[in-house]
FIFINU-469466 format. One line per 2 residues: for each residue x, y, z of N, C-alpha, C, CB. Coordinates in steps of 0.001 Angstrom, whole numbers, plus 500000, padded with zeros to 6 digits. Glycine has a CB too. Layout:
BEGIN
X:Y:Z:X:Y:Z:X:Y:Z:X:Y:Z  ... $
! end
This chain:
BEGIN
856684:519437:048006:857628:520355:048653:856970:521088:049823:858170:521371:047632  855701:521481:049655:855001:522169:050732:854883:521269:051961:853611:522621:050266 $
854556:520011:051709:854419:519070:052818:855758:518857:053515:853862:517731:052320  856848:518775:052759:858171:518574:053345:858560:519733:054255:859215:518402:052245 $
858182:520954:053856:858453:522108:054721:857613:522036:055996:858166:523427:053970  856376:521567:055838:855462:521540:056983:855898:520536:058042:854055:521213:056518 $
856516:519432:057625:856869:518395:058598:858252:518606:059206:856808:517033:057943  858939:519679:058824:860241:520047:059419:861252:518900:059324:860056:520454:060894 $
861674:518586:058132:862590:517470:057914:863850:517530:058780:862984:517426:056472  864504:518698:058921:865697:518734:059784:865400:518300:061217:866288:520133:059794 $
864235:518715:061746:863863:518323:063103:863573:516827:063192:862644:519119:063568  862918:516283:062165:862651:514847:062148:863950:514060:062087:861755:514478:060960 $
864924:514593:061353:866230:513942:061274:866871:513860:062653:867152:514695:060302  866771:514949:063426:867359:514965:064769:866639:513972:065676:867296:516384:065374 $
865316:513875:065547:864553:512905:066343:865027:511486:066042:863036:513035:066058  865120:511156:064750:865557:509815:064352:866994:509558:064797:865436:509639:062828 $
867853:510551:064625:869251:510405:065022:869369:510167:066515:870052:511641:064625  868554:510846:067306:868584:510671:068758:868297:509230:069132:867574:511601:069436 $
867266:508661:068524:866904:507296:068859:867947:506290:068369:865547:506963:068273  868475:506523:067169:869503:505629:066626:870738:505629:067520:869885:506049:065191 $
871171:506814:067939:872351:506910:068803:872102:506227:070139:872738:508377:069026  870927:506479:070717:870615:505867:072005:870677:504345:071925:869233:506310:072480 $
870111:503772:070850:870073:502309:070752:871425:501713:070381:869038:501885:069730  872052:502241:069328:873222:501564:068772:874551:502027:069362:873251:501762:067297 $
874547:503157:070051:875781:503633:070664:875782:503419:072181:875984:505110:070347  874640:503643:072822:874603:503589:074284:873935:502347:074859:873904:504787:074798 $
873052:501707:074120:872321:500570:074686:872840:499233:074152:870831:500703:074382  872835:499062:072851:873217:497757:072281:874591:497243:072715:873192:497847:070793 $
875631:498092:072673:876964:497553:073016:877084:497066:074457:878012:498605:072771  876216:497556:075338:876363:497244:076758:875275:496327:077315:876376:498511:077540 $
874081:496365:076690:872951:495681:077307:872295:494596:076458:871935:496674:077662  872413:494675:075137:871566:493861:074267:872273:492605:073782:871108:494677:073080 $
871631:491487:074009:872040:490213:073422:871098:489945:072262:872012:489035:074480  871610:490050:071040:870764:489965:069843:870021:488636:069735:871607:490171:068603 $
870512:487601:070414:869875:486301:070309:868664:486168:071231:870875:485219:070618  868618:486976:072267:867511:486867:073218:866579:488073:073188:868053:486689:074610 $
866997:489168:072602:866176:490370:072575:864935:490161:071710:866990:491559:072060  863778:490551:072240:862537:490452:071469:862355:491664:070574:861334:490307:072404 $
863207:492663:070781:863073:493908:070033:864188:493954:068991:863130:495159:070985  863889:493472:067787:864882:493347:066727:865168:494681:066057:864419:492344:065695 $
866157:494674:065166:866455:495877:064395:865259:496304:063562:867664:495647:063493  864532:495322:063028:863329:495630:062243:862289:496345:063093:862728:494346:061651 $
862081:495846:064311:861113:496491:065199:861585:497886:065597:860882:495634:066454  862899:498048:065739:863412:499373:066074:863160:500362:064932:864915:499299:066392 $
863344:499923:063702:863051:500780:062549:861584:501206:062581:863377:500046:061216  860701:500250:062891:859280:500579:062990:859026:501574:064117:858451:499308:063211 $
859761:501414:065240:859615:502341:066360:860028:503756:065955:860451:501869:067557  861142:503877:065235:861595:505191:064764:860547:505802:063834:862963:505074:064036 $
860022:505003:062914:859006:505503:061976:857733:505931:062718:858666:504421:060924  857354:505153:063736:856174:505518:064523:856403:506824:065279:855816:504395:065507 $
857619:506982:065816:857960:508223:066518:857941:509409:065566:859338:508106:067182  858469:509218:064364:858469:510286:063364:857048:510631:062936:859303:509879:062144 $
856190:509608:062828:854793:509862:062470:854097:510674:063557:854044:508537:062236  854371:510332:064827:853784:511075:065939:854301:512511:065959:854093:510379:067274 $
855602:512676:065730:856190:514016:065697:855605:514836:064554:857717:513930:065559  855447:514196:063403:854846:514863:062249:853424:515307:062565:854851:513934:061026 $
852675:514420:063216:851320:514783:063648:851355:516023:064529:850658:513615:064403  852308:516045:065464:852413:517190:066363:852659:518487:065618:853516:516965:067360 $
853561:518458:064638:853848:519660:063856:852634:520115:063048:855024:519408:062923  851995:519167:062378:850896:519501:061477:849656:519975:062230:850547:518302:060620 $
849326:519292:063330:848135:519698:064075:848383:521037:064773:847740:518612:065109  849619:521287:065155:849964:522582:065734:849812:523690:064694:851400:522560:066287 $
850282:523420:063470:850132:524402:062391:848663:524620:062046:850901:523948:061143  847871:523565:062180:846426:523683:061901:845786:524671:062866:845725:522301:062008 $
846051:524502:064145:845435:525396:065135:846074:526783:065112:845552:524793:066539  847308:526873:064614:848012:528158:064568:847937:528810:063183:849473:527966:064966 $
847062:528334:062333:847067:528768:060937:846953:530290:060814:845924:528099:060178  845965:530865:061466:845781:532323:061378:846933:533067:062067:844429:532735:062015 $
847404:532496:063177:848508:533133:063901:849771:533146:063057:848772:532411:065228  850053:532050:062354:851250:531979:061522:851172:532931:060332:851460:530556:061031 $
849974:533155:059823:849812:534130:058743:850127:535538:059232:848386:534074:058177  849829:535764:060508:850092:537084:061096:851588:537299:061330:849326:537241:062419 $
852315:536207:061667:853735:536304:062013:854578:536247:060750:854146:535177:062987  855015:537374:060258:855750:537426:059006:857087:536733:059038:855951:538821:058615 $
857699:536578:060207:859028:535978:060279:858983:534465:060288:859747:536463:061502  857787:533879:060394:857687:532423:060435:857678:531858:059027:856426:531982:061194 $
858319:530715:058854:858376:530061:057555:857063:529347:057301:859563:529073:057478  856424:529663:056202:855141:529055:055860:855356:527825:054995:854235:530065:055138 $
854572:526790:055239:854646:525598:054400:853892:525808:053105:854094:524382:055139  852871:526672:053143:852054:526883:051954:850846:525971:051896:852883:526686:050728 $
850737:525016:052852:849586:524121:052885:848355:524855:053393:849878:522899:053763  847191:524475:052882:845945:525049:053364:845614:524480:054731:844798:524784:052375 $
844691:525113:055421:844313:524636:056745:843692:523244:056651:843333:525618:057412  842892:523010:055616:842269:521699:055438:843330:520625:055167:841245:521744:054284 $
844324:520968:054344:845388:520010:054030:846187:519654:055275:846321:520577:052954  846432:520638:056137:847146:520370:057380:846391:519354:058243:847359:521673:058161 $
845068:519509:058295:844260:518586:059087:844284:517185:058489:842820:519090:059188  844121:517082:057184:844102:515770:056520:845428:515042:056709:843799:515929:055018 $
846533:515737:056453:847843:515097:056581:848164:514730:058028:848926:516011:056033  847687:515535:058978:847917:515200:060388:847176:513920:060765:847471:516362:061301 $
845971:513731:060217:845212:512512:060493:845881:511296:059852:843769:512653:059985  846420:511482:058675:847146:510385:058017:848370:510001:058846:847575:510790:056575 $
849098:510995:059339:850309:510732:060122:849988:509977:061398:851021:512037:060458  848938:510389:062107:848632:509731:063380:848093:508327:063159:847623:510556:064178 $
847348:508122:062090:846843:506780:061778:847999:505851:061421:845822:506835:060616  848935:506343:060622:850100:505551:060251:850918:505198:061487:850966:506309:059233 $
851148:506160:062330:851933:505928:063532:851285:504925:064463:852155:507218:064258  849973:505026:064637:849291:504082:065516:849325:502676:064927:847839:504522:065757 $
849164:502578:063600:849253:501275:062953:850615:500630:063170:848975:501409:061466  851674:501420:063052:853027:500904:063275:853227:500478:064729:854068:501961:062891 $
852740:501281:065663:852899:500945:067081:852089:499696:067434:852464:502131:067969  850930:499507:066801:850131:498304:067031:850874:497072:066521:848753:498424:066344 $
851478:497201:065351:852242:496091:064779:853420:495719:065674:852740:496453:063375  854142:496737:066164:855272:496491:067065:854805:495779:068328:855973:497814:067430 $
853717:496264:068914:853219:495717:070171:852812:494261:070027:852042:496534:070670  852156:493938:068926:851698:492567:068700:852883:491638:068479:850743:492506:067496 $
853823:492053:067645:854935:491173:067284:855944:490982:068415:855640:491721:066074  856047:491956:069297:857032:491862:070386:856401:491488:071727:857768:493180:070528 $
855084:491401:071768:854415:491092:073025:854381:492250:073991:855076:489939:073674  854494:493470:073476:854496:494660:074333:853153:495395:074265:855638:495609:073926 $
852070:494637:074212:850739:495248:074103:850416:496152:075289:849678:494165:073986  851012:495862:076437:850740:496684:077616:851311:498098:077475:851316:496016:078859 $
852168:498323:076446:852720:499662:076212:851993:500406:075094:854198:499562:075877  850997:499755:074486:850323:500367:073333:849608:501666:073700:849324:499388:072736 $
849177:501783:074959:848452:502975:075393:849293:504250:075250:848009:502812:076839  850617:504093:075226:851491:505265:075187:851229:506115:073944:852959:504832:075223 $
851013:505454:072796:850866:506201:071547:849623:507092:071534:850812:505241:070378  848411:506536:071792:847244:507433:071814:847307:508476:072915:845984:506629:071974 $
847959:508112:074043:848101:509081:075132:848983:510244:074695:848689:508406:076388  850104:509936:074039:851013:510980:073562:850340:511838:072504:852297:510363:072999 $
849595:511199:071593:848893:511954:070546:847848:512886:071159:848222:510991:069542  847163:512406:072191:846155:513238:072863:846808:514448:073529:845381:512411:073913 $
847973:514227:074149:848683:515344:074779:849107:516380:073745:849910:514834:075542  849571:515912:072576:849961:516841:071512:848760:517642:071028:850596:516081:070337 $
847613:516985:070944:846396:517676:070523:845988:518729:071548:845254:516673:070312  846030:518339:072828:845690:519286:073900:846681:520446:073914:845679:518574:075277 $
847953:520139:073703:848968:521203:073659:848655:522200:072546:850378:520603:073452  848414:521688:071336:848198:522569:070181:846928:523403:070330:848124:521744:068897 $
845903:522801:070913:844612:523481:071012:844515:524402:072226:843503:522463:071067  845186:523994:073328:844974:524721:074589:846265:525142:075282:844172:523872:075529 $
847128:524172:075586:848271:524444:076461:849285:525400:075857:848956:523161:076808  849416:525395:074528:850415:526256:073899:850196:527722:074250:850387:526076:072387 $
848948:528093:074422:848623:529494:074695:848644:529831:076171:847274:529824:074133  849051:528878:077015:848965:529089:078462:850312:529088:079159:848102:528038:079072 $
851364:529357:078414:852656:529581:079051:853388:528336:079474:852476:530428:080217  853840:528330:080718:854751:527295:081208:854257:525858:081035:855020:527534:082640 $
852980:525532:081274:852556:524139:081087:852857:523617:079683:851068:524009:081366  852605:524443:078679:852905:524034:077311:854397:523908:077068:852311:525015:076331 $
855176:524835:077598:856633:524776:077449:857200:523504:078077:857286:526013:078084  856702:523178:079266:857176:521987:079971:856807:520724:079201:856592:521931:081393 $
855593:520687:078651:855153:519505:077913:856030:519254:076690:853694:519661:077486  856347:520296:075941:857207:520139:074762:858579:519618:075174:857350:521481:074004 $
859122:520167:076256:860434:519729:076733:860400:518266:077179:860905:520622:077891  859314:517865:077828:859175:516474:078252:859088:515527:077058:857942:516314:079134 $
858403:515948:076016:858302:515126:074819:859680:514907:074200:857358:515776:073800  860509:515922:074228:861852:515785:073666:862654:514721:074403:862588:517123:073719 $
862572:514745:075731:863267:513720:076515:862632:512349:076305:863254:514084:078007  861311:512315:076138:860603:511047:075970:860969:510355:074660:859102:511278:076027 $
861364:511122:073639:861797:510527:072376:862910:509523:072612:862260:511612:071398  863798:509826:073548:864896:508923:073863:864497:507876:074894:866087:509710:074364 $
863654:508263:075841:863265:507322:076887:862454:506159:076329:862467:508038:077964  861691:506389:075260:860873:505326:074681:861750:504187:074170:860002:505877:073542 $
862983:504494:073770:863910:503446:073325:864275:502553:074510:865194:504068:072691  864535:503160:075662:864842:502392:076877:863626:501582:077301:865289:503332:078027 $
862450:502191:077216:861220:501518:077627:860943:500295:076758:860038:502486:077562  861204:500417:075455:860977:499293:074546:861915:498130:074864:861165:499739:073090 $
863109:498456:075343:864078:497426:075725:863988:497179:077223:865521:497839:075326  862757:496975:077702:862514:496939:079145:863167:495762:079857:861049:496904:079400 $
863629:494789:079102:864267:493633:079728:865700:493917:080172:864257:492466:078773  866264:495062:079753:867655:495331:080091:867772:495815:081537:868252:496370:079128 $
868912:495577:082131:869175:496005:083506:870164:497163:083471:869728:494824:084376  869650:498382:083526:870511:499560:083413:871569:499606:084499:869679:500819:083465 $
871236:499078:085664:872182:499165:086784:873443:498343:086546:871512:498704:088066  873431:497485:085530:874624:496687:085241:875784:497553:084729:874291:495605:084212 $
875455:498712:084194:876482:499629:083687:876156:501036:084215:876545:499608:082098  876609:501299:085423:876237:502543:086099:876667:503779:085314:876849:502583:087487 $
877852:503706:084689:878338:504872:083937:877431:505185:082758:879769:504634:083443  877101:504179:081959:876235:504386:080804:874845:504823:081245:876147:503107:079962 $
874370:504252:082336:873077:504676:082881:873097:506165:083220:872721:503849:084134  874189:506621:083842:874316:508039:084199:874334:508919:082957:875587:508274:085024 $
875026:508474:081899:875071:509232:080657:873686:509313:080027:876065:508599:079678  872968:508181:080002:871622:508143:079422:870702:509155:080101:871029:506730:079539 $
870651:509087:081419:869724:509959:082137:870205:511411:082158:869536:509456:083562  871493:511618:082183:872011:512989:082115:871624:513642:080796:873541:513001:082284 $
871711:512866:079708:871374:513444:078417:869883:513742:078315:871799:512509:077295  869044:512908:078916:867605:513176:078887:867265:514438:079694:866823:511963:079440 $
867951:514616:080832:867746:515845:081610:868223:517058:080813:868493:515765:082969  869362:516904:080156:869888:517973:079302:868888:518312:078198:871246:517561:078688 $
868326:517282:077543:867357:517509:076463:866138:518246:076991:866932:516175:075819  865680:517876:078177:864516:518547:078768:864813:520018:079044:864093:517845:080069 $
865919:520288:079733:866229:521660:080137:866517:522568:078945:867416:521666:081078  867304:522081:077972:867672:522928:076839:866456:523245:075980:868752:522251:075992 $
865521:522306:075870:864298:522568:075111:863328:523450:075887:863618:521257:074740  863293:523292:077199:862488:524179:078037:862982:525613:077872:862549:523743:079530 $
864284:525777:077906:864894:527099:077695:864503:527664:076328:866436:527010:077812  864631:526848:075295:864357:527315:073930:862875:527667:073736:864777:526242:072914 $
861995:526930:074366:860566:527218:074230:860224:528603:074780:859737:526149:074951  860819:528967:075913:860564:530298:076476:861162:531378:075570:861153:530408:077910 $
862358:531115:075047:862987:532067:074127:862106:532286:072898:864385:531566:073701  861556:531208:072351:860686:531316:071178:859424:532105:071503:860314:529923:070655 $
858886:531922:072703:857693:532681:073101:857996:534174:073198:857154:532167:074445  859181:534508:073683:859562:535932:073733:859699:536468:072311:860898:536132:074525 $
860287:535680:071433:860451:536085:070036:859098:536358:069378:861210:535004:069252  858084:535559:069720:856774:535647:069064:855762:536478:069836:856219:534271:068857 $
856205:537254:070809:855280:537907:071728:854274:538831:071028:856059:538695:072744  854693:539557:070001:853790:540514:069357:852609:539818:068688:854550:541343:068328 $
852895:538803:067876:851825:538072:067198:850957:537321:068206:852413:537091:066169  851582:536722:069220:850823:535972:070221:849883:536897:070983:851771:535257:071196 $
850346:538091:071269:849532:539052:072004:848339:539496:071172:850371:540263:072414  848543:539697:069877:847458:540088:068989:846342:539051:068936:847993:540327:067603 $
846708:537781:069149:845715:536702:069105:845201:536315:070487:846308:535486:068433  845525:537102:071486:844971:536887:072820:845528:535697:073561:843523:536736:072723 $
846747:535280:073230:847356:534158:073927:847911:534596:075282:848467:533539:073071  848210:533618:076120:848704:533920:077464:850025:533212:077729:847669:533515:078521 $
850959:533384:076825:852278:532777:077012:852995:533471:078170:853125:532868:075706  854087:532873:078612:854802:533427:079762:855237:534884:079549:856019:532572:080064 $
855812:535258:078398:856213:536662:078208:855026:537622:078245:856946:536818:076885  853859:537161:077803:852671:538018:077835:852155:538139:079264:851563:537461:076905 $
852234:537052:080016:851704:537025:081381:852556:537829:082347:851595:535598:081868  853875:537659:082270:854745:538334:083244:855608:539417:082606:855639:537318:083931 $
855515:539553:081287:856306:540554:080589:857574:539955:079993:856660:541687:081530  858041:540497:078870:859215:539926:078191:860497:540016:079013:859426:540624:076872 $
860628:541049:079822:861849:541201:080629:861942:540089:081666:861879:542582:081325  860853:539881:082416:860851:538827:083431:860947:537443:082788:859584:538920:084294 $
860315:537284:081622:860417:535997:080915:861853:535751:080482:859475:535964:079685  862529:536812:080039:863937:536687:079663:864795:536301:080852:864443:537986:079061 $
864477:536848:082024:865215:536496:083246:864955:535039:083613:864813:537427:084421  863681:534612:083478:863341:533214:083752:864124:532286:082841:861833:532977:083579 $
864149:532616:081551:864913:531812:080595:866389:531802:080961:864726:532345:079168  866894:532955:081379:868310:533065:081740:868664:532083:082859:868645:534507:082173 $
867816:531995:083881:868124:531112:085004:867977:529638:084614:867213:531433:086194  867054:529331:083699:866970:527959:083186:868235:527650:082387:865691:527764:082300 $
868709:528636:081618:869958:528469:080885:871142:528247:081816:870213:529678:080013  871130:528915:082970:872179:528698:083978:872168:527242:084438:871984:529650:085194 $
870970:526685:084637:870856:525278:085029:871446:524365:083958:869385:524909:085286  871180:524710:082688:871753:523937:081583:873278:523979:081648:871257:524480:080220 $
873816:525170:081836:875264:525332:081895:875860:524569:083072:875628:526809:081992  875220:524639:084231:875706:523907:085408:875714:522400:085131:874826:524221:086649 $
874642:521908:084501:874568:520486:084170:875703:520085:083236:873217:520156:083529  875962:520913:082230:877028:520622:081271:878390:520564:081968:877048:521682:080156 $
878655:521542:082823:879947:521604:083515:880097:520427:084478:880091:522939:084279  879038:520110:085215:879086:518961:086123:879329:517668:085352:877781:518858:086930 $
878691:517554:084204:878899:516374:083363:880356:516289:082935:877977:516411:082124  880912:517419:082514:882318:517438:082073:883262:517063:083205:882690:518821:081529 $
882937:517488:084412:883823:517250:085542:883694:515845:086127:883553:518262:086611  882520:515201:085955:882282:513930:086646:882054:512732:085725:881105:514076:087539 $
881558:512944:084511:881167:511813:083679:881945:511697:082370:879716:511908:083376  882936:512537:082180:883813:512349:081019:884983:511467:081439:884322:513727:080455 $
885397:510571:080538:886408:509577:080893:887814:509944:080450:886042:508261:080305  887949:510950:079624:889282:511347:079189:889287:512828:078829:889744:510494:077988 $
890472:513332:078530:890638:514755:078245:889902:515179:076978:892110:515090:078116  889869:514309:075976:889186:514653:074716:887692:514870:074960:889398:513538:073655 $
887075:513951:075694:885658:514099:076011:885405:515378:076808:885158:512879:076794  886264:515619:077777:886090:516800:078623:886217:518092:077820:887112:516791:079756 $
887206:518156:076942:887396:519354:076128:886250:519537:075144:888725:519284:075378  885711:518420:074631:884560:518506:073727:883369:519137:074458:884182:517096:073181 $
883054:518613:075644:881896:519107:076393:882069:520573:076779:881675:518258:077649  883264:520921:077256:883503:522305:077678:883580:523254:076482:884795:522393:078495 $
884235:522798:075401:884445:523680:074259:883253:523822:073340:885586:523200:073477  882489:522738:073135:881395:522770:072167:880009:522807:072799:881489:521584:071273 $
879960:522681:074122:878674:522788:074806:878684:523919:075841:878323:521457:075483  879631:523861:076777:879655:524863:077849:879974:526261:077324:880675:524471:078908 $
880994:526366:076474:881393:527681:075967:880294:528344:075131:882658:527551:075134  879697:527636:074157:878586:528239:073408:877403:528589:074311:878124:527292:072304 $
877128:527745:075318:876015:528050:076219:876297:529310:077018:875750:526875:077166  877541:529505:077387:877922:530742:078093:877677:531956:077205:879409:530693:078528 $
878047:531844:075933:877831:532943:074999:876337:533195:074784:878517:532644:073659  875553:532123:074723:874102:532264:074568:873511:533013:075768:873432:530871:074416 $
873989:532697:076953:873501:533394:078143:873886:534875:078099:874060:532734:079420  875057:535159:077544:875462:536560:077362:874490:537266:076419:876914:536649:076806 $
874162:536605:075301:873201:537181:074360:871829:537333:074997:873100:536316:073106  871434:536331:075784:870157:536364:076490:870081:537593:077400:869960:535072:077312 $
871178:537860:078098:871207:538985:079037:871046:540329:078318:872518:538974:079830  871559:540407:077085:871534:541682:076360:870434:541745:075296:872880:541923:075708 $
869655:540687:075139:868629:540659:074084:867492:541619:074409:868077:539232:073903  866995:542316:073372:865856:543204:073587:864903:543280:072393:866352:544579:073911 $
865225:542622:071287:864318:542621:070130:864145:541177:069652:864869:543539:068968  863108:540962:068814:862774:539613:068355:863936:538933:067643:861577:539664:067433 $
864677:539692:066845:865804:539102:066105:866868:538542:067048:866435:540148:065176  867059:539193:068198:868029:538694:069182:867607:537314:069683:868162:539682:070372 $
866323:537191:069992:865834:535915:070521:865795:534840:069436:864438:536093:071131  865556:535241:068196:865599:534285:067094:867017:533728:066933:865124:534949:065780 $
868000:534591:067068:869397:534163:066970:869735:533175:068079:870340:535378:067035  869271:533467:069289:869512:532570:070415:868873:531210:070160:868969:533178:071716 $
867635:531226:069683:866907:529988:069405:867655:529113:068413:865516:530300:068873  868210:529727:067361:868949:528968:066351:870262:528415:066924:869239:529856:065126 $
870911:529175:067786:872160:528704:068385:871923:527539:069337:872852:529842:069125  870780:527551:070016:870450:526444:070914:870323:525144:070128:869143:526736:071681 $
869787:525221:068917:869704:524034:068062:871092:523437:067835:869048:524385:066711  872071:524315:067646:873438:523843:067445:873970:523098:068654:874346:525003:067124 $
873692:523610:069854:874134:522939:071070:873488:521565:071192:873809:523790:072301  872209:521478:070835:871510:520190:070892:872171:519184:069948:870013:520366:070529 $
872547:519640:068769:873191:518751:067797:874573:518323:068285:873305:519442:066426  875344:519259:068825:876658:518915:069373:876525:517925:070537:877395:520188:069839 $
875448:518053:071310:875208:517111:072394:875002:515702:071878:874010:517540:073206  874253:515570:070785:874031:514262:070176:875336:513679:069643:873001:514367:069049 $
876117:514512:068979:877378:514049:068395:878321:513559:069488:878047:515176:067578  878268:514187:070655:879147:513772:071759:878951:512298:072106:878887:514637:073002 $
877708:511820:072002:877432:510444:072402:878208:509430:071577:875958:510162:072289  878714:509838:070404:879516:508930:069585:880894:508679:070199:879672:509495:068175 $
881346:509576:071092:882681:509411:071656:882654:508967:073103:883448:510692:071543  881450:508594:073586:881335:508113:074974:882081:506787:075109:879833:507944:075391 $
! end
């Protein structure tokens, strides 16, 4: 049970769901010929498992380096694992993930992409050890990883010609930009929420560097970009009234309310509430892809 809490099962579910939706809802129906594709359903399952192993490594190694900080932050959910256990399980996760990616690369002839896994793992290690405490670079890296979870599915199916379906291509890339921006926004919000504990440990997150008020304003303007993207998507890339009302009602409207809360937030609980609501928008965004 302690390990299950540490690996954030709900977050892993969203990662897996993102990849499944990208492949079976947006890519396969338009681009994939099952008789000629070298990337079978079995290989895709292995890809999802490898991605989950890498994500698990990221969570565990981050908790390892943040062990003392998390003990200080009373509002954070503790897994209960010892620092040594976090390190051991993180090594198991990364070894498993690399083994799966090696198997995929050999069986599909994609050995030239094998470098991606150790490179991504190294970035996660650098983030947990160094970048997390340095503000925007760490926030940007986490947001990029979120978008990369979906892009790796496209990369694995490198034989497809995205330009053959311009509309689906636009949806794919729009959603990756949305994933990047909404997670970038949430990372800054989380840093504002954790400012007291982070400051006690001598970190240099954005709210500590420029102050929580200016960091809140920065987050607000990133949130505005998210809202603009959502509205533009609703106006240009929805094909019917149902899709348009879904995007405006379940994405744009909640994002507007979140920005209202952002503008009036002044204590950690306010930012925690915003962070949790952003998760809901991310989930609604994924669900939308079923009606594309």
